[in-house]
C-alpha atoms as one frame of an Amber mdcrd trajectory, in Angstrom:
protein
  26.531 -30.030   6.664  25.751 -32.959   8.963  22.370 -33.383  10.627  23.574
 -35.500  13.543  24.423 -33.532  16.687  27.716 -35.313  17.386  28.879 -34.827
  13.798  28.109 -31.103  14.033  30.346 -30.980  17.110  33.095 -32.902  15.267
  33.017 -30.417  12.393  33.544 -27.564  14.876  36.374 -29.279  16.751  38.075
 -30.373  13.525  38.039 -26.793  12.269  39.557 -25.520  15.529  42.271 -28.177
  15.352  42.948 -27.371  11.688  43.417 -23.689  12.476  45.640 -24.462  15.474
  47.786 -26.789  13.363  48.014 -24.256  10.532  49.158 -21.566  12.948  51.782
 -23.851  14.461  53.045 -24.983  11.046  53.378 -21.362  10.004  55.431 -20.534
  13.095  57.745 -23.488  12.455  58.192 -22.614   8.774  59.038 -19.009   9.646
  61.635 -20.121  12.192  63.188 -22.562   9.717  63.467 -19.763   7.157  65.326
 -17.650   9.718  67.818 -20.476  10.271  68.341 -21.026   6.545  68.843 -17.286
   5.981  71.444 -17.155   8.752  73.223 -20.144   7.195  73.180 -18.490   3.742
  74.609 -15.326   5.298  77.352 -17.514   6.846  76.560 -16.133  10.299  77.311
 -19.107  12.569  76.377 -17.382  15.834  72.979 -16.210  14.580  72.377 -19.583
  12.945  73.010 -21.412  16.236  70.659 -19.107  18.139  67.901 -19.492  15.559
  68.546 -23.246  15.439  67.856 -23.555  19.177  64.522 -21.792  18.727  63.681
 -23.956  15.727  64.472 -27.180  17.609  62.199 -26.150  20.477  59.327 -25.433
  18.075  59.907 -28.625  16.090  59.925 -30.779  19.228  56.765 -29.110  20.460
  55.128 -29.699  17.076  56.074 -33.379  17.154  54.685 -33.721  20.660  51.379
 -32.197  19.612  51.148 -34.375  16.534  51.394 -31.500  14.058  54.459 -33.076
  12.403  55.630 -36.675  12.371  58.629 -37.271  14.627  60.725 -38.560  11.711
  60.120 -35.347   9.765  61.206 -33.355  12.805  64.328 -35.496  13.219  65.166
 -35.030   9.533  64.893 -31.225   9.785  66.950 -31.075  12.968  69.650 -33.299
  11.504  69.840 -31.318   8.269  70.091 -27.988  10.055  72.686 -29.251  12.540
  74.807 -30.619   9.697  74.700 -27.324   7.800  75.559 -25.305  10.907  78.459
 -27.615  11.738  79.814 -27.254   8.196  79.513 -23.501   8.586  81.465 -23.527
  11.866  84.246 -25.783  10.570
């Protein structure tokens, strides 16, 4: 544990940020699972609805710095490709 006052504050703020990021990552992972399950079930309509929710969460995560923007783009591209294959 640090002795310096500012470092004590940093430990507290880092822990809050870590918990916030963990919560957000969990929400994104759950939404991605819903999309993948809809794709596996070959339900194009449900997959598209869940995809819209996932894209909103992914973009928000990238904006907050939880995920790198390239990782978000990769997920969005992969999901869109799978859904398009499902629809065709």
